[in-house]
C-alpha positions in Angstrom: -7.4 4.8 18.0 -7.6 2.0 15.4 -5.8 3.1 12.3 -4.5 1.3 9.3 -0.7 1.7 8.6 0.3 -1.6 7.3 -1.9 -4.3 5.7 -0.7 -6.6 8.4 -2.7 -4.5 10.9 -5.8 -6.4 9.5 -6.1 -10.0 10.2 -7.2 -12.6 7.4 -10.7 -12.8 9.0 -10.9 -8.9 8.9 -9.7 -9.0 5.2 -12.7 -11.3 4.5 -15.0 -9.0 6.3 -14.0 -6.0 4.3 -14.3 -7.8 1.0 -17.6 -9.1 1.8 -18.9 -5.6 2.7 -17.2 -4.2 -0.5 -19.3 -6.6 -2.5 -22.5 -5.9 -0.6 -21.9 -2.2 -1.2 -21.6 -2.8 -4.9 -24.7 -5.0 -5.1 -26.8 -2.8 -2.8 -25.4 0.8 -3.0 -28.8 2.3 -1.6 -28.2 0.6 1.7 -25.1 2.5 2.2 -25.9 6.2 0.7 -26.3 7.8 4.2 -24.1 5.4 6.1 -21.6 8.4 6.8 -24.1 11.2 6.9 -22.5 14.0 9.0 -19.2 12.5 8.9 -15.9 14.0 7.1 -12.8 12.5 5.8 -9.6 14.8 5.3 -7.5 13.8 2.5 -3.9 14.9 3.1 -1.9 14.1 0.1 1.8 15.5 0.0 2.5 13.6 -3.2 0.6 13.4 -6.6 -2.3 11.2 -6.8 -5.2 10.3 -9.0 -6.8 7.0 -8.0 -6.1 6.8 -4.4 -7.1 10.3 -3.7 -10.2 10.5 -5.8 -11.2 7.0 -4.7 -11.2 8.1 -1.0 -13.1 11.0 -1.8 -15.5 9.3 -4.1 -16.0 6.6 -1.3 -16.9 9.1 1.3 -19.4 10.9 -1.0 -21.1 7.7 -2.0 -21.4 6.9 1.9 -23.2 10.2 2.3 -20.3 12.0 3.9 -18.2 15.1 3.1 -14.6 15.7 2.2 -11.8 18.0 3.4 -9.1 18.0 0.9 -5.5 19.3 1.4 -2.3 19.3 -0.4 1.1 20.5 0.6 1.2 23.6 -1.4 -2.2 24.9 0.3 -1.2 23.6 3.7 1.1 25.0 6.6 3.4 22.0 5.9 4.8 24.4 3.2 5.8 26.6 6.1 7.4 23.7 8.0 4.8 22.4 10.2 5.3 18.8 11.3 3.2 15.9 10.4 2.5 15.4 14.2 1.0 18.9 14.6 -0.9 18.7 11.1 -2.6 15.4 12.4 -3.3 17.1 15.7 -5.0 20.2 13.9 -7.0 18.1 11.3 -8.3 16.0 14.2 -10.2 18.9 15.2 -12.1 19.2 11.9 -12.4 15.6 10.4 -13.8 12.3 11.7 -11.1 10.1 9.8 -7.8 10.9 7.9 -6.3 9.5 4.7 -2.6 10.6 4.2 -0.1 10.2 1.5 3.4 11.4 2.2 7.0 10.9 0.6 8.6 10.2 3.9 8.3 6.7 5.1 6.6 6.4 8.5 4.7 9.7 8.1 1.4 7.7 8.4 2.4 6.2 11.6 3.6 9.5 13.0 0.1 11.0 12.0 -1.6 7.9 13.6 0.1 8.5 16.9 -1.0 12.1 17.1 -4.4 12.1 15.7 -7.5 11.8 17.7 -9.4 10.1 14.7 -8.4 7.1 12.8 -5.7 7.5 10.1 -5.3 5.5 6.9 -2.0 5.2 5.1 -2.6 6.1 1.6 1.1 5.4 0.7 4.4 6.5 2.8 7.3 6.7 0.6 8.6 3.4 -0.7 7.3 1.8 2.5 3.7 0.9 2.5 0.3 1.1 0.6 -2.2 -0.9 2.4 -5.3 0.4 0.8 -4.0 -0.6 -2.7 -3.5 -4.0 -1.4 -7.2 -4.2 -0.3 -8.0 -3.2 -4.0 -5.5 -6.1 -5.1 -6.9 -8.7 -2.9 -10.6 -8.2 -3.9 -9.6 -8.3 -7.6 -7.7 -11.5 -6.8 -10.4 -13.2 -5.1 -13.0 -12.1 -7.9 -10.7 -13.2 -10.6 -9.2 -16.5 -9.1 -11.7 -17.3 -6.5 -8.9 -18.1 -3.9 -5.6 -16.8 -2.3 -4.1 -20.2 -1.7 -1.7 -22.0 -4.1 -1.1 -19.3 -6.5 2.2 -18.5 -8.3 2.7 -14.7 -8.1 4.9 -12.8 -10.3 6.0 -9.4 -9.1 7.9 -7.3 -12.0 9.7 -4.0 -12.1 10.4 -1.8 -9.0 10.5 -4.3 -6.2 12.8 -2.2 -4.1 10.9 1.1 -3.6 7.5 -0.3 -4.8 5.3 0.2 -1.7 2.3 -1.7 -3.3 4.6 -4.7 -3.8 5.7 -4.7 -0.2 2.2 -4.6 1.1 0.9 -7.1 -1.4 3.8 -9.6 -0.3 2.8 -9.1 3.4 -0.9 -9.8 2.7 -0.5 -12.9 0.6 2.3 -14.4 2.7 -0.4 -15.4 5.2 -2.1 -17.9 2.7 -1.1 -21.3 2.1 1.0 -22.3 -1.0 1.7 -18.9 -2.5 5.0 -18.9 -4.4 6.5 -15.5 -5.5 8.5 -14.9 -8.7 10.6 -11.7 -8.2 11.3 -10.2 -11.6 13.5 -7.0 -11.5 16.9 -5.6 -12.4 19.4 -6.4 -9.6 19.4 -2.7 -8.5 15.6 -2.8 -7.9 15.4 -6.2 -6.1 13.1 -7.0 -3.3 14.7 -5.7 0.1 16.2 -8.5 1.9 14.1 -8.0 5.1 11.0 -8.6 3.2 12.3 -11.9 1.7 13.8 -13.3 5.0 11.1 -11.5 7.6 8.0 -11.9 5.5 8.3 -14.7 2.9 10.6 -17.0 4.4 9.3 -16.5 7.9 6.0 -17.7 6.6 7.5 -20.8 5.1 6.9 -19.7 1.5 9.3 -20.0 -1.4 10.4 -17.5 -4.1 12.7 -17.2 -6.8 14.5 -14.2 -8.4 14.9 -13.8 -12.2 15.7 -10.9 -14.5 13.7 -12.1 -17.4 9.9 -11.4 -17.7 9.6 -13.9 -20.6 11.0 -16.7 -18.6 8.6 -16.3 -15.8 5.4 -15.6 -17.6 4.3 -19.3 -18.5 4.3 -20.3 -14.9 2.2 -17.4 -13.4 -1.3 -17.4 -12.2 -1.0 -13.6 -11.5 1.4 -10.8 -12.9 1.9 -7.7 -10.9 3.6 -5.1 -13.0 4.9 -2.0 -11.5 6.3 1.4 -12.7 9.8 2.3 -12.4 9.2 5.2 -10.2 11.3 8.2 -11.2 10.5 10.0 -7.9 12.3 7.3 -5.9 15.6 7.9 -7.7 18.4 10.2 -6.4 20.4 10.0 -9.6 18.3 10.7 -12.8 20.9 9.0 -15.0 20.0 5.7 -12.9 16.2 6.2 -13.6 17.0 6.7 -17.3 19.0 3.4 -17.4 16.3 1.3 -15.7 13.1 2.8 -16.8 12.3 0.5 -19.8 13.6 -2.7 -18.0 10.2 -4.3 -18.8 7.3 -3.7 -21.2 4.5 -6.0 -21.2 3.1 -6.5 -25.0 0.6 -8.8 -26.6 3.3 -10.8 -28.0 4.8 -11.4 -24.6 1.5 -11.8 -23.0 1.1 -14.7 -25.4 3.4 -16.7 -23.2 1.1 -16.7 -20.2 -1.5 -19.0 -19.4 -5.0 -18.4 -20.5 -6.2 -17.6 -16.9 -3.4 -15.6 -15.9 -4.5 -12.2 -14.5 -2.3 -9.0 -15.0 -2.5 -6.5 -12.2 -1.0 -2.9 -11.9 -1.4 -0.4 -9.2 -1.3 2.4 -11.8 -0.4 4.9 -13.1 1.5 3.2 -15.9 4.2 4.9 -18.0 5.0 2.4 -20.8 5.5 -0.8 -18.8 2.2 -2.3 -20.2 1.3 -1.5 -23.7 -2.1 -0.1 -24.4 -2.6 -2.9 -26.7 -2.9 -5.3 -23.7 -6.0 -3.4 -22.4 -8.5 -5.4 -24.2 -7.1 -8.8 -23.3 -9.4 -10.4 -21.0 -6.5 -11.1 -18.6 -5.9 -7.4 -18.0 -7.4 -6.6 -14.7 -5.7 -3.3 -13.7 -8.9 -1.1 -14.4 -11.0 -3.6 -12.5 -8.5 -2.7 -9.5 -9.6 0.9 -9.8 -13.2 0.1 -9.2 -12.4 -2.6 -6.4 -10.3 0.0 -4.8 -13.1 2.5 -4.2 -15.4 -0.2 -2.9 -12.7 -1.5 -0.5 -11.9 2.1 0.8 -15.7 2.5 1.3 -15.8 -0.8 3.4 -12.7 0.5 5.3 -14.0 3.7 6.2 -17.1 2.1 7.5 -15.0 -0.3 9.6 -12.8 2.2 11.2 -15.4 4.8 11.9 -17.6 2.2 13.6 -14.5 1.0 15.6 -13.8 4.8 16.8 -16.8 4.6 18.6 -15.7 1.7 20.9 -13.1 2.2 23.7 -9.5 2.7 22.7 -7.4 -0.4 22.8 -3.7 -0.6 23.2 -1.9 -0.4 19.9 1.6 -1.1 21.0 4.1 -2.1 18.4 6.7 -3.2 20.7 8.9 -0.1 20.3 12.1 0.8 22.6 14.6 3.5 22.7 18.2 2.6 22.5 20.6 5.3 23.1 22.9 6.1 20.2 21.1 4.0 17.7 19.3 6.0 14.9 18.0 5.1 11.6 20.1 6.2 8.7 17.4 5.7 5.9 17.4 9.2 4.2 13.7 8.7 3.3 12.7 8.1 6.9 10.4 10.7 8.5 12.8 10.5 11.5 15.2 12.9 10.0 12.6 15.7 9.1 10.1 15.4 11.9 10.5 17.8 14.8 11.8 16.1 17.9 10.7 12.5 16.9 12.3 9.9 19.1 14.5 7.3 17.3 12.3 4.2 18.3 13.2 0.9 17.4 11.6 -2.7 17.4 13.1 -5.9 17.6 12.1 -8.7 15.0 11.7 -12.4 15.7 15.3 -12.9 14.3 16.7 -10.4 16.5 17.2 -7.6 14.1 16.5 -4.1 15.2 14.4 -1.9 12.9 13.2 1.5 12.9 9.7 1.7 14.1 8.9 4.5 11.4 10.4 3.1 8.2 11.5 -0.7 9.1 14.9 -0.1 8.0 17.5 -2.2 9.9 19.4 -0.2 12.6 23.0 -1.5 13.4 
């Protein structure tokens, strides 16, 4: 069954197809009002969400379908039910599932056990592919291209799943250069630098100063320092105000620079920036709904076709287990410690992509 767990599950041509469909939906909504008549999406959200959850639900309603909504507090997961069992059960009720979960790899577990397509709506600090779909449509509309852009990524680059997914998507385009702006403690994971950016022959630089980076950027992607990813509250308090974009700082940027943010913001972008024509983060919200509509249509259509092999090259190596405490492996009932080997020979957990020694 075709699911979307990682943005790299979609080819560049499929991304173009989804963006074209999203634009068509916006231009001619009447053509799509009954496209999902008789279909149901289950939104399984075990972490708080405003935009992602409501955009999936609005998307399905605007396509003529229905929504089954569930949170951890109202589900049997509060009693200890596994993600795998939850996915098997929900497959009996819904035609497609969107899941958000704090454990990295939870969406993949759901996809391997569901009988319907599964969409990863965010798994811990790992991936958030549908936010990247919103980002890509915004970039295409604002900049008109994906090639030869200098992209600044600012804030929490270590746990920022939206950052990881966006880097993966943009790394397939020619001439992309990344400027990584973060405190040392929240820098981009090494595997993303080596196995995504460098593997694709792209360049990057790491700086700690937002002001230093701003003049050279075509895009600035701001992110929130995420309280929920920190085990030590004192560490969060120390880092939370590392970057705050104000009109004075934005004055250093190019006239055609675009400011993106996956939201929610806390105080990393001043509200005084909202009226600047370069502020595109609320446009991302609208684009996110359109792209989720396009994705739902695509996955439901493909679900009608014969199933195709969806192997991720996993293997089991006795005695080797992922040590990432946020990985689904440590909480899911009898989940095998599956690994995959990268082109560089590194063994990684199939669920959360952490290196396994």
